[in-house]
C-alpha positions as CSV (number, residue, x, y, z in Angstrom):
1,M,16.1,7.0,38.1
2,T,16.0,3.1,37.2
3,A,15.0,4.0,33.7
4,F,17.8,6.8,33.4
5,S,20.2,4.3,35.1
6,N,19.3,1.9,32.2
7,I,20.1,4.3,29.6
8,I,23.5,5.1,31.2
9,A,24.6,1.2,31.3
10,E,23.5,0.9,27.2
11,P,23.8,3.8,25.7
12,Q,22.4,2.4,22.5
13,F,19.1,3.5,23.9
14,L,19.8,6.6,22.7
15,I,20.8,6.0,19.2
16,M,17.4,4.0,18.9
17,Y,15.8,7.4,20.5
18,A,17.3,9.6,17.8
19,I,16.1,7.2,15.0
20,A,12.6,7.7,16.7
21,F,12.7,11.4,16.6
22,V,14.0,11.8,13.0
23,L,10.8,9.1,11.9
24,L,8.6,11.4,14.1
25,Y,10.0,14.4,12.9
26,L,9.6,13.3,9.1
27,G,6.2,12.3,9.3
28,I,4.7,15.0,12.0
29,K,6.4,18.0,10.4
30,K,7.3,17.3,6.7
31,Q,4.4,15.4,6.8
32,Y,6.4,12.2,4.6
33,E,4.1,8.8,5.2
34,P,2.6,10.3,8.5
35,L,0.5,6.9,8.3
36,L,4.2,4.9,8.2
37,L,6.6,6.9,9.9
38,V,4.7,7.8,13.2
39,P,3.5,4.7,14.2
40,I,7.2,2.8,13.4
41,A,8.5,5.6,15.5
42,F,6.4,5.1,18.3
43,G,6.9,1.0,18.1
44,V,10.9,1.6,18.1
45,L,10.0,3.9,21.5
46,L,7.9,1.7,23.1
47,A,10.0,-1.5,22.3
48,N,13.5,0.4,24.1
49,F,11.7,1.8,26.9
50,P,14.8,1.1,29.2
51,G,13.3,-1.0,32.1
52,G,9.8,-1.4,30.2
53,D,10.2,-4.7,28.9
54,M,8.2,-3.9,25.4
55,G,10.3,-5.5,23.1
56,V,9.2,-8.8,21.4
57,I,10.5,-11.8,22.7
58,Q,11.8,-14.1,19.7
59,A,10.5,-17.8,20.1
60,D,12.7,-20.8,19.0
61,E,12.0,-22.9,15.8
62,Y,10.0,-24.8,18.3
63,G,7.7,-21.9,19.7
64,M,9.4,-22.0,23.0
65,V,9.7,-18.8,24.9
66,N,11.1,-17.9,28.3
67,V,8.2,-16.9,30.4
68,H,10.2,-15.5,33.4
69,G,12.3,-18.1,33.8
70,A,10.1,-21.1,32.5
71,M,10.0,-22.4,28.8
72,K,6.4,-21.9,27.4
73,N,5.1,-22.5,24.0
74,I,3.9,-19.3,22.6
75,W,1.3,-21.1,20.3
76,E,-0.4,-23.3,23.2
77,M,-0.9,-20.1,25.4
78,P,-4.0,-18.8,26.1
79,L,-4.8,-15.2,24.3
80,H,-5.0,-13.2,27.7
81,D,-1.7,-14.7,28.9
82,I,0.2,-14.0,26.4
83,A,-0.9,-10.4,26.8
84,H,-0.3,-10.4,31.1
85,E,3.1,-12.1,30.8
86,L,4.4,-11.1,27.7
87,G,3.1,-7.8,27.1
88,L,0.6,-6.0,24.7
89,M,3.7,-5.7,22.1
90,N,3.9,-9.5,22.0
91,F,0.6,-10.3,21.8
92,V,0.3,-8.2,18.7
93,Y,3.4,-9.9,17.2
94,Y,2.4,-13.3,17.5
95,M,-1.2,-13.2,16.8
96,L,-1.0,-10.6,13.9
97,I,1.9,-10.7,12.3
98,K,3.2,-14.2,13.1
99,T,0.3,-16.0,12.2
100,G,0.2,-14.1,9.0
101,F,-3.2,-12.5,9.6
102,L,-2.5,-8.8,9.3
103,P,-0.4,-8.7,5.9
104,P,-3.5,-9.8,3.8
105,I,-5.8,-6.9,6.0
106,I,-3.0,-4.8,4.6
107,F,-3.3,-5.7,1.5
108,M,-6.9,-4.9,1.7
109,G,-6.4,-1.7,2.7
110,V,-3.7,-0.9,0.0
111,G,-5.8,-2.4,-3.1
112,A,-8.6,0.0,-1.5
113,L,-6.4,2.8,-2.0
114,T,-5.1,2.1,-4.8
115,D,-5.5,3.9,-8.0
116,F,-4.3,2.6,-11.7
117,G,-6.1,5.8,-13.3
118,P,-3.0,7.6,-13.9
119,M,-0.8,4.7,-14.8
120,L,-3.7,3.3,-17.1
121,R,-3.7,6.8,-19.0
122,N,0.1,6.3,-19.3
123,L,1.4,3.1,-20.0
124,R,4.9,4.3,-20.1
125,L,4.7,4.9,-16.6
126,S,5.0,0.7,-16.1
127,I,8.3,0.8,-17.5
128,F,8.7,2.6,-13.3
129,G,7.2,-0.6,-12.0
130,A,9.2,-3.2,-14.1
131,A,12.4,-1.5,-13.2
132,A,11.8,-2.1,-9.8
133,Q,12.3,-5.9,-10.6
134,L,16.2,-5.1,-11.4
135,G,16.3,-4.1,-7.9
136,I,14.9,-6.9,-6.4
137,F,17.2,-9.5,-8.1
138,T,20.5,-7.1,-7.9
139,V,19.8,-6.9,-3.9
140,L,19.6,-10.9,-3.8
141,L,22.5,-11.3,-5.9
142,V,24.6,-8.8,-3.2
143,A,22.9,-10.4,0.3
144,I,24.3,-14.2,-1.6
145,L,27.6,-12.8,-2.2
146,M,27.6,-11.0,1.5
147,G,27.2,-14.5,3.1
148,F,23.4,-14.4,3.7
149,T,21.5,-17.7,2.9
150,P,19.2,-18.0,0.0
151,Q,16.1,-17.4,2.5
152,E,17.3,-14.3,3.8
153,A,18.5,-12.5,0.6
154,A,15.3,-13.2,-0.8
155,S,13.6,-11.7,2.2
156,L,16.2,-8.4,1.7
157,G,15.6,-8.3,-2.1
158,I,11.9,-7.8,-1.9
159,I,12.3,-4.9,-0.1
160,G,13.0,-3.5,-4.0
161,G,9.1,-3.9,-4.7
162,A,8.6,-1.0,-2.6
163,D,5.2,-2.5,-1.0
164,G,5.6,-3.3,2.6
165,P,2.8,-5.8,3.1
166,T,4.6,-8.6,0.6
167,A,8.2,-7.5,2.4
168,I,6.5,-8.8,5.7
169,F,4.5,-12.1,3.9
170,T,7.6,-13.3,2.5
171,T,9.6,-12.5,5.6
172,I,7.4,-14.4,8.0
173,K,7.8,-17.8,5.5
174,L,11.6,-17.6,4.6
175,A,13.6,-15.6,7.0
176,P,11.3,-14.9,10.4
177,H,14.2,-14.0,12.2
178,L,14.8,-11.0,10.3
179,L,10.9,-9.7,10.2
180,G,11.5,-6.9,12.9
181,P,14.7,-4.9,10.5
182,I,13.1,-5.7,7.2
183,A,9.6,-4.2,8.2
184,I,11.1,-1.3,8.9
185,A,13.6,-0.8,6.3
186,A,10.6,-1.4,3.8
187,Y,8.1,1.1,5.1
188,S,10.9,3.6,5.8
189,Y,12.1,3.2,2.4
190,I,8.3,3.5,0.7
191,A,7.7,6.8,3.4
192,L,10.9,8.4,2.4
193,V,10.8,8.0,-1.9
194,P,9.8,11.6,-2.1
195,V,13.0,12.4,-0.3
196,I,14.9,10.0,-1.8
197,I,14.0,10.5,-5.7
198,P,14.8,14.2,-5.9
199,L,18.5,13.5,-4.7
200,V,18.4,10.7,-7.4
201,V,17.3,13.0,-10.0
202,K,19.9,15.8,-9.3
203,L,22.9,13.0,-9.9
204,L,21.6,11.6,-13.0
205,A,20.2,14.4,-14.7
206,Q,21.0,17.1,-16.1
207,K,19.3,20.8,-15.3
208,K,17.8,21.2,-18.9
209,N,16.0,17.7,-18.5
């Protein structure tokens, strides 16, 4: 009953569950980038499970985290201690993502899957890739005007490049406290491109085009 009482006490869990189930529906039923949306959805469910303590514990600028009431340096803790005392999610976050080890591995996988054949056969398609740069700088300037620091604005703007590993790597270096929201936003945006493009086309193009 503890988990249910936590949901009643903090109903914002229900919002995160709704987001997770929408992502699962889009990934499984609609087949919109299931390799991205399904793991993201399960991560959201695990991190927001009431009483599960599966969320990531943020370390301060010196690497200090609160472990059962005592402050410890995350970088001096053995790997098995991180997994045992902070949980699997923190182990994955600090050992693979925070260290910058995982993004290059993802880059290698993306590179292995990339096929430039269609673009090389029709070089006009490169114009669409160049258009992404306009979105990056637009978001950068708007974010600064809204009060974000230049580092935070750059991390937000790089999402416009439609490349998750790049967004993760840039955010780790410039604004690590925004890594969670930016990673989810970047990969959700990439996965939902097949949904977004038809809507944009209907708004901006005539039926004969």
